[in-house]
KEKE-3310 file (N, C-alpha, C; in steps of 0.2 Angstrom, whole numbers, plus 5000, padded with zeros to 4 digits):
npx = (5985:5974:5975:5985:5982:5973:5983:5992:5984:5981:5994:5996:5986:5991:6003:5997:5990:6000:6014:6022:6038:6055:6067:6082:6098:6104:6118:6121:6129:6135:6133:6133:6128:6114:6104:6103:6110:6107:6094:6090:6087:6076:6060:6043:6030:6031:6035:6048:6059:6070:6076:6079:6076:6089:6101:6093:6089:6077:6068:6059:6043:6040:6034:6033:6035:6023:6018:6008:6011:6018:6009:6005:5996:5998:5996:6005:6016:6015:6027:6028:6030:6026:6013:6007:6001:6002:6013:6023:6022:6027:6040:6045:6048:6059:6068:6071:6081:6092:6100:6106:6120:6125:6131:6132:6124:6116:6108:6102:6095:6085:6078:6073:6064:6055:6049:6043:6035:6026:6020:6013:6006:6009:6005:6002:5989:5981:5966:5963:5974:5973:5960:5964:5973:5964:5954:5962:5966:5954:5951:5962:5973:5988:5995:5996:6010:6008:5995:5996:6002:5991:5983:5991:5997:6006:6018:6033:6038:6032:6037:6051:6051:6047:6057:6069:6066:6065:6078:6086:6081:6086:6099:6107:6115:6108:6101:6087:6082:6076:6074:6077:6076:6082:6076:6074:6059:6052:6058:6064:6071:6073:6075:6085:6083:6079:6066:6066:6061:6058:6057:6052:6059:6060:6071:6083:6100:6115:6131:6145:6160:6167:6160:6145:6129:6113:6098:6084:6068:6057:6060:6068:6078:6086:6090:6103:6113:6127:6128:6137:6140:6127:6125:6132:6127:6123:6124:6120:6133:6140:6148:6140:6132:6134:6125:6116:6105:6108:6102:6094:6096:6099:6101:6100:6104:6098:6097:6097:6083:6078:6068:6059:6053:6057:6049:6050:6040:6036:6039:6027:6017:6019:6016:6002:5998:5993:5979:5976:5978:5969:5961:5952:5934:5927:5917:5920:5914:5917:5916:5917:5925:5939:5939:5950)
npy = (5799:5793:5796:5788:5775:5772:5773:5763:5752:5752:5750:5737:5730:5732:5724:5711:5709:5706:5714:5719:5718:5722:5709:5708:5702:5689:5684:5668:5670:5666:5676:5685:5697:5709:5712:5710:5723:5727:5730:5740:5753:5754:5760:5758:5767:5768:5755:5745:5736:5724:5712:5700:5685:5672:5671:5674:5686:5688:5702:5709:5716:5714:5710:5694:5686:5675:5660:5664:5675:5669:5661:5651:5645:5650:5664:5680:5682:5689:5695:5700:5700:5709:5712:5700:5689:5675:5671:5678:5672:5659:5662:5666:5654:5649:5660:5658:5649:5656:5660:5649:5639:5629:5616:5620:5611:5604:5614:5618:5606:5607:5619:5614:5604:5613:5619:5608:5602:5613:5613:5600:5595:5592:5590:5594:5593:5595:5599:5610:5618:5621:5628:5639:5646:5648:5657:5669:5672:5675:5688:5695:5697:5697:5684:5683:5676:5669:5663:5651:5644:5643:5634:5624:5618:5617:5619:5616:5630:5637:5630:5633:5647:5648:5641:5649:5661:5656:5651:5662:5669:5661:5664:5659:5662:5663:5659:5661:5650:5647:5635:5626:5609:5592:5576:5560:5551:5539:5525:5510:5498:5484:5482:5491:5503:5520:5532:5548:5565:5582:5598:5614:5620:5625:5630:5632:5639:5637:5642:5632:5629:5635:5629:5627:5622:5613:5617:5609:5608:5602:5592:5577:5573:5583:5590:5594:5591:5594:5610:5614:5601:5597:5606:5600:5588:5574:5558:5544:5542:5553:5567:5572:5583:5582:5568:5566:5555:5542:5542:5534:5537:5549:5567:5584:5602:5611:5624:5640:5650:5666:5672:5671:5688:5700:5712:5727:5735:5753:5762:5768:5760:5748:5752:5752:5740:5729:5732:5733:5720:5711:5695:5690:5691:5678:5665:5648:5632:5617:5606:5610:5611:5620:5631:5630)
npz = (4951:4946:4933:4929:4928:4916:4906:4909:4908:4894:4889:4894:4887:4874:4875:4877:4866:4857:4852:4838:4837:4833:4831:4838:4835:4846:4855:4862:4875:4891:4904:4919:4920:4924:4913:4895:4885:4873:4869:4877:4874:4867:4868:4872:4873:4887:4891:4892:4882:4888:4886:4873:4871:4872:4885:4899:4912:4922:4928:4942:4940:4927:4910:4903:4888:4881:4872:4864:4856:4846:4839:4848:4863:4876:4886:4889:4903:4919:4930:4945:4960:4972:4969:4968:4977:4979:4972:4979:4991:4988:4984:4996:5002:4995:4998:5011:5010:5007:5017:5022:5024:5014:5003:4985:4976:4984:4989:4977:4974:4985:4980:4969:4974:4981:4970:4963:4972:4974:4961:4956:4945:4928:4915:4898:4894:4905:4913:4921:4919:4905:4906:4913:4904:4894:4900:4902:4889:4884:4888:4884:4893:4901:4911:4929:4937:4948:4947:4941:4951:4960:4954:4954:4943:4927:4913:4905:4903:4913:4924:4923:4924:4937:4943:4940:4946:4960:4962:4961:4972:4982:4982:4971:4957:4940:4924:4913:4900:4884:4872:4857:4856:4856:4861:4870:4865:4866:4875:4871:4878:4877:4863:4861:4856:4853:4851:4845:4848:4843:4850:4857:4873:4890:4902:4916:4918:4927:4934:4939:4946:4934:4924:4914:4919:4917:4926:4929:4933:4927:4917:4917:4908:4905:4917:4927:4918:4907:4900:4889:4884:4880:4870:4860:4859:4869:4878:4888:4893:4895:4904:4919:4931:4950:4957:4948:4940:4929:4913:4899:4881:4868:4868:4864:4863:4851:4846:4854:4857:4851:4858:4874:4873:4885:4894:4902:4914:4917:4932:4936:4931:4938:4951:4950:4946:4953:4953:4939:4935:4940:4941:4927:4925:4921:4919:4921:4920:4930:4922:4910:4894:4888:4874:4862)
capx = (5985:5968:5977:5990:5979:5972:5989:5995:5979:5983:6000:5996:5982:5995:6007:5993:5988:6006:6017:6027:6045:6061:6071:6089:6102:6107:6123:6120:6135:6132:6136:6129:6125:6107:6101:6106:6110:6106:6088:6087:6085:6069:6055:6037:6025:6032:6036:6055:6062:6076:6080:6075:6079:6096:6101:6089:6088:6070:6067:6052:6039:6041:6030:6037:6032:6021:6018:6003:6014:6021:6004:6003:5990:6000:5997:6011:6016:6017:6032:6028:6028:6022:6005:6005:6002:6003:6020:6027:6022:6031:6047:6047:6051:6066:6071:6074:6087:6098:6105:6108:6127:6125:6134:6128:6120:6111:6103:6099:6090:6080:6074:6069:6059:6050:6045:6039:6029:6021:6017:6013:6003:6013:6002:5999:5981:5978:5960:5964:5979:5970:5955:5967:5975:5958:5951:5965:5966:5947:5951:5968:5977:5994:5993:6001:6013:6005:5989:5998:6003:5985:5980:5996:5998:6010:6022:6040:6038:6030:6042:6057:6051:6047:6064:6073:6065:6067:6085:6089:6080:6090:6106:6110:6114:6106:6098:6081:6084:6071:6078:6074:6080:6080:6076:6070:6052:6050:6064:6063:6077:6074:6078:6091:6081:6076:6063:6068:6057:6061:6052:6054:6059:6062:6075:6088:6107:6119:6138:6148:6167:6168:6156:6138:6125:6106:6094:6077:6063:6052:6062:6074:6083:6090:6092:6110:6117:6132:6126:6141:6138:6120:6125:6136:6123:6125:6120:6121:6140:6143:6149:6135:6133:6133:6119:6112:6104:6110:6096:6096:6094:6102:6098:6104:6101:6099:6098:6094:6079:6078:6063:6054:6055:6055:6047:6050:6035:6038:6037:6020:6013:6020:6012:5995:5997:5988:5972:5975:5979:5964:5959:5946:5928:5925:5915:5921:5912:5922:5916:5917:5932:5940:5939:5957)
capy = (5791:5791:5797:5783:5768:5770:5772:5756:5747:5753:5747:5730:5727:5731:5718:5705:5708:5704:5719:5717:5721:5720:5705:5709:5696:5688:5678:5665:5669:5666:5681:5686:5704:5709:5711:5712:5730:5729:5733:5744:5760:5753:5762:5758:5770:5766:5748:5745:5729:5723:5706:5696:5678:5671:5669:5679:5687:5692:5707:5710:5721:5714:5705:5689:5684:5668:5657:5667:5679:5664:5656:5646:5646:5653:5671:5683:5681:5695:5693:5705:5698:5714:5712:5693:5686:5668:5671:5680:5666:5654:5664:5666:5648:5649:5665:5655:5645:5660:5661:5642:5638:5622:5615:5622:5606:5603:5620:5617:5601:5610:5623:5610:5602:5618:5620:5602:5602:5618:5612:5593:5593:5594:5588:5599:5593:5596:5604:5616:5622:5624:5633:5645:5649:5651:5662:5675:5674:5678:5695:5698:5699:5693:5680:5683:5669:5665:5660:5644:5641:5642:5628:5619:5615:5620:5615:5618:5637:5639:5627:5636:5653:5648:5639:5654:5666:5653:5650:5669:5671:5657:5666:5656:5666:5658:5662:5657:5649:5644:5632:5621:5603:5585:5572:5554:5551:5532:5521:5502:5495:5477:5482:5495:5508:5526:5537:5555:5571:5589:5603:5619:5618:5630:5627:5637:5637:5640:5641:5629:5627:5637:5625:5628:5616:5614:5615:5609:5605:5599:5586:5573:5572:5589:5592:5593:5590:5600:5614:5613:5594:5597:5609:5595:5581:5569:5552:5542:5541:5560:5569:5576:5586:5577:5565:5565:5548:5541:5541:5532:5541:5555:5573:5589:5608:5612:5631:5644:5654:5673:5674:5676:5695:5702:5720:5730:5741:5758:5762:5770:5754:5743:5754:5750:5733:5725:5734:5731:5713:5706:5689:5692:5688:5673:5659:5642:5627:5612:5601:5613:5610:5626:5631:5632)
capz = (4951:4941:4926:4927:4927:4909:4902:4910:4905:4887:4888:4895:4881:4868:4876:4877:4859:4853:4848:4833:4839:4829:4835:4838:4836:4853:4855:4869:4879:4898:4908:4925:4920:4925:4907:4889:4884:4866:4867:4882:4871:4864:4873:4868:4877:4895:4891:4889:4881:4891:4884:4868:4870:4874:4892:4902:4919:4922:4933:4944:4937:4919:4906:4899:4882:4881:4866:4861:4851:4841:4837:4853:4867:4882:4886:4892:4910:4923:4935:4949:4967:4976:4967:4967:4984:4978:4970:4984:4996:4985:4984:5003:5004:4992:5001:5017:5009:5005:5023:5023:5022:5012:4996:4980:4973:4989:4989:4970:4975:4989:4976:4964:4978:4982:4964:4961:4977:4972:4954:4955:4939:4923:4909:4894:4893:4912:4912:4925:4915:4899:4908:4915:4898:4890:4904:4901:4882:4882:4890:4881:4898:4904:4917:4934:4937:4954:4945:4940:4958:4963:4951:4955:4936:4922:4909:4906:4903:4920:4929:4922:4926:4944:4945:4939:4952:4966:4962:4963:4979:4986:4981:4966:4950:4935:4918:4910:4893:4880:4867:4852:4858:4854:4867:4869:4866:4869:4875:4870:4880:4874:4856:4861:4851:4856:4847:4847:4846:4843:4853:4861:4880:4894:4908:4918:4918:4932:4933:4944:4944:4927:4919:4914:4920:4917:4931:4925:4937:4923:4913:4920:4903:4904:4923:4929:4912:4905:4894:4883:4882:4877:4863:4855:4859:4874:4879:4895:4895:4896:4911:4922:4938:4955:4959:4942:4938:4922:4909:4892:4876:4865:4869:4862:4862:4844:4846:4859:4854:4852:4862:4874:4874:4892:4894:4909:4915:4921:4939:4937:4929:4943:4956:4949:4942:4956:4951:4932:4933:4944:4937:4923:4928:4916:4923:4917:4924:4931:4917:4903:4891:4885:4867:4860)
cpx = (5979:5971:5982:5987:5977:5978:5992:5990:5980:5989:6000:5991:5987:6000:6003:5991:5994:6009:6022:6034:6050:6065:6078:6093:6105:6112:6122:6126:6133:6136:6131:6127:6118:6103:6105:6105:6107:6099:6085:6085:6078:6064:6048:6031:6026:6034:6043:6057:6069:6080:6075:6078:6086:6096:6098:6089:6082:6069:6060:6049:6039:6035:6034:6033:6030:6021:6013:6005:6017:6016:6003:5997:5992:6001:6003:6010:6018:6021:6032:6026:6024:6015:6003:6006:6005:6011:6025:6028:6027:6038:6050:6050:6058:6070:6075:6080:6094:6103:6108:6115:6127:6128:6129:6122:6115:6106:6099:6093:6084:6076:6070:6063:6053:6046:6041:6034:6024:6017:6017:6010:6007:6011:6000:5992:5978:5972:5960:5969:5976:5964:5958:5969:5969:5955:5955:5966:5959:5947:5958:5972:5983:5992:5998:6004:6010:5999:5991:5999:5996:5982:5985:5998:6002:6014:6029:6042:6037:6035:6048:6057:6051:6054:6069:6072:6067:6074:6088:6087:6084:6097:6110:6109:6112:6102:6092:6083:6078:6075:6074:6079:6077:6081:6073:6063:6049:6056:6061:6069:6078:6076:6084:6089:6078:6073:6065:6062:6060:6055:6056:6054:6062:6066:6080:6095:6111:6126:6141:6155:6169:6164:6148:6134:6117:6103:6087:6072:6057:6054:6068:6080:6088:6093:6099:6115:6121:6129:6130:6140:6132:6120:6128:6132:6126:6121:6122:6128:6143:6143:6142:6136:6132:6126:6114:6111:6105:6104:6098:6094:6098:6098:6103:6100:6103:6101:6094:6090:6080:6072:6063:6057:6053:6054:6046:6045:6038:6036:6029:6015:6013:6016:6005:5993:5993:5981:5971:5974:5975:5962:5952:5940:5925:5923:5916:5919:5917:5922:5916:5924:5933:5941:5946:5957)
cpy = (5789:5791:5791:5776:5767:5769:5765:5751:5747:5749:5739:5726:5727:5725:5712:5703:5705:5710:5717:5721:5718:5716:5706:5702:5695:5682:5675:5664:5670:5671:5682:5694:5704:5708:5712:5719:5732:5732:5738:5751:5760:5754:5761:5760:5767:5759:5747:5738:5729:5717:5703:5690:5678:5669:5675:5680:5691:5696:5707:5716:5721:5709:5701:5686:5677:5666:5660:5672:5675:5659:5650:5648:5649:5660:5673:5682:5688:5692:5699:5703:5703:5714:5705:5689:5679:5667:5673:5675:5661:5656:5665:5660:5647:5654:5663:5651:5649:5661:5654:5641:5630:5621:5617:5617:5604:5608:5620:5612:5603:5615:5619:5606:5606:5619:5614:5601:5607:5617:5604:5591:5596:5592:5594:5599:5593:5601:5610:5621:5625:5629:5639:5649:5652:5657:5669:5677:5677:5686:5699:5701:5695:5690:5681:5676:5665:5662:5652:5640:5639:5636:5622:5615:5620:5616:5618:5626:5639:5637:5631:5643:5653:5646:5645:5659:5663:5653:5657:5671:5667:5659:5663:5659:5661:5662:5657:5656:5645:5642:5627:5615:5597:5581:5565:5555:5544:5528:5514:5499:5488:5477:5487:5501:5514:5531:5544:5560:5577:5594:5609:5618:5624:5627:5633:5634:5641:5638:5638:5627:5629:5633:5627:5622:5618:5612:5615:5605:5601:5592:5583:5572:5578:5591:5589:5591:5596:5603:5613:5606:5594:5600:5604:5589:5576:5563:5550:5542:5548:5562:5573:5578:5581:5575:5565:5558:5548:5539:5539:5537:5547:5561:5579:5596:5610:5620:5635:5649:5662:5676:5669:5683:5696:5710:5722:5736:5747:5758:5764:5764:5749:5745:5752:5744:5729:5726:5732:5724:5708:5701:5691:5688:5684:5667:5653:5636:5621:5607:5604:5613:5617:5626:5634:5634)
cpz = (4946:4934:4924:4925:4920:4905:4903:4907:4897:4885:4888:4889:4875:4869:4874:4869:4854:4849:4844:4834:4835:4833:4833:4838:4843:4853:4862:4873:4887:4902:4914:4926:4921:4919:4901:4888:4877:4864:4872:4880:4868:4869:4869:4873:4885:4896:4888:4888:4884:4889:4878:4867:4873:4881:4896:4910:4920:4928:4935:4941:4929:4917:4902:4893:4882:4874:4861:4855:4845:4839:4842:4857:4874:4882:4889:4899:4913:4929:4940:4956:4971:4975:4966:4973:4984:4976:4975:4990:4994:4985:4991:5005:5001:4996:5008:5016:5008:5011:5025:5020:5020:5005:4991:4977:4978:4990:4982:4971:4979:4985:4972:4968:4979:4976:4962:4966:4976:4966:4953:4948:4933:4916:4905:4893:4900:4911:4915:4922:4909:4900:4910:4909:4894:4893:4902:4894:4880:4883:4888:4887:4899:4910:4923:4936:4943:4953:4944:4946:4961:4961:4952:4948:4932:4918:4909:4906:4910:4925:4929:4925:4934:4947:4945:4945:4958:4967:4964:4970:4984:4986:4976:4959:4945:4929:4916:4903:4890:4873:4863:4854:4855:4860:4865:4870:4869:4869:4875:4872:4877:4867:4856:4856:4855:4851:4849:4845:4847:4845:4856:4869:4884:4900:4911:4918:4924:4931:4940:4942:4936:4922:4920:4915:4920:4923:4929:4930:4934:4920:4916:4914:4902:4911:4925:4924:4910:4899:4888:4880:4878:4870:4858:4854:4864:4874:4886:4898:4896:4903:4913:4929:4943:4956:4954:4940:4930:4918:4902:4887:4874:4866:4867:4862:4855:4843:4852:4855:4855:4855:4868:4875:4881:4891:4901:4910:4919:4928:4940:4936:4935:4949:4956:4946:4946:4955:4944:4931:4937:4939:4933:4926:4922:4920:4918:4922:4924:4925:4910:4900:4887:4878:4865:4853)
residu = (MET:MET:GLY:ILE:ILE:PRO:ARG:CYS:VAL:CYS:ARG:LEU:LYS:MET:LEU:ALA:ALA:GLY:VAL:ALA:LEU:ALA:MET:ALA:MET:VAL:THR:PRO:VAL:PHE:THR:PHE:SER:PRO:VAL:SER:SER:HIS:ALA:GLU:THR:GLU:ASN:TYR:SER:GLY:VAL:ARG:VAL:VAL:GLN:GLU:GLY:GLY:PHE:ILE:ASP:ILE:PRO:TYR:GLY:SER:ILE:VAL:GLN:GLY:SER:ILE:GLU:HIS:SER:GLY:ILE:GLN:PRO:ASN:TYR:VAL:ILE:ASN:PRO:PRO:SER:ASP:ALA:GLU:LEU:GLU:LYS:PHE:LEU:GLU:ARG:ALA:ARG:LYS:LEU:ASN:LYS:GLN:LYS:ILE:PRO:LEU:TRP:GLU:LYS:VAL:GLU:LYS:VAL:LEU:GLY:ILE:VAL:ARG:ARG:ALA:MET:PRO:ARG:LYS:ASP:TYR:LYS:ASP:PRO:ARG:TYR:LEU:ALA:LEU:LEU:GLU:LYS:TYR:ARG:ARG:THR:ASN:ARG:PRO:VAL:PRO:LEU:GLY:GLU:TYR:LEU:LYS:ILE:ARG:ALA:GLY:VAL:CYS:ARG:GLU:TYR:ALA:LEU:LEU:THR:HIS:LEU:ALA:LEU:LYS:GLU:ALA:GLY:ILE:ASP:ASN:LYS:PHE:VAL:TYR:ALA:PHE:VAL:GLU:ARG:PRO:LEU:ILE:THR:ARG:ALA:GLU:TYR:GLY:LEU:THR:ALA:LEU:THR:ARG:GLU:ASP:HIS:ALA:PHE:THR:VAL:ILE:LYS:ASP:ASN:LYS:GLN:LEU:TRP:ILE:VAL:ASP:SER:TYR:SER:PRO:TYR:PHE:ASN:ARG:GLN:SER:TYR:THR:GLY:LEU:ARG:ASN:GLY:ILE:SER:ILE:TYR:ASN:LYS:HIS:ALA:PRO:ALA:GLN:ASP:ALA:LEU:PRO:GLY:PHE:ARG:LYS:ILE:ILE:LYS:VAL:ARG:LYS:PHE:PRO:VAL:VAL:ARG:LEU:LEU:ASP:ALA:ASP:CYS:ARG:GLU:THR:ILE:SER:ASN:ILE:LEU:LYS:PRO:PRO:ARG:VAL:LYS:ILE:LEU:PRO:ASP:GLN:SER:PRO:VAL:LEU)
# end
């Protein structure tokens, strides 16, 4: 076991630094197979790439690429409940829904409630959120997803990751998707004008009655909207899933990204990951602004 730990540490440092991996083409076809097979043969010193963007099913024991590998500020994520007590506690709430025989959309709404209650702070400039990102960037470590639950703050990536995992534990097949979108920025009803913005956005997708629907715990502009409709661009008048409030403004999924990359750790790494991924010992005072 003593020989295993250094190898795993080396691999995780490699991931945190941003490994340059060849990006294979991913066709955004919605299937419920565990992972895409196109990259399964790519092994990188015990870290296996199982998905590169598209419609993603994230396995436990994996590292999910953050924005830091694309000139952003979000470190990579560790998805491993056995070594992440906060994440395991969160997922246990969703797990209880699995045995409940209730309609699909009622169960979806319960999952969304679990996520939103756990993560009430959703501002990109939240000081707790920025401090957490800075703390892990300083040590080149990926962040266990449960760390965001501890500070109860995150943005669309963290919300979508938690929603994806919670839906699965509740027995609802779904995919994590990261896309380039267009949505309303400012609505001025009195003039009938809507300013639009384009940005990257994370959400989940489920299938109901042979149709694909967005489940988004972060943005009301995409939640319960038709995936097919969003690819073409939709407005208030388009068909939406049950109980969705009608919202003004045009919105569209412009394209599904070829990232994040999901890398699965070998079993030996997962066995010792609780020791490797202890929070870094970096002291950040409450009134100290992180340097970005």
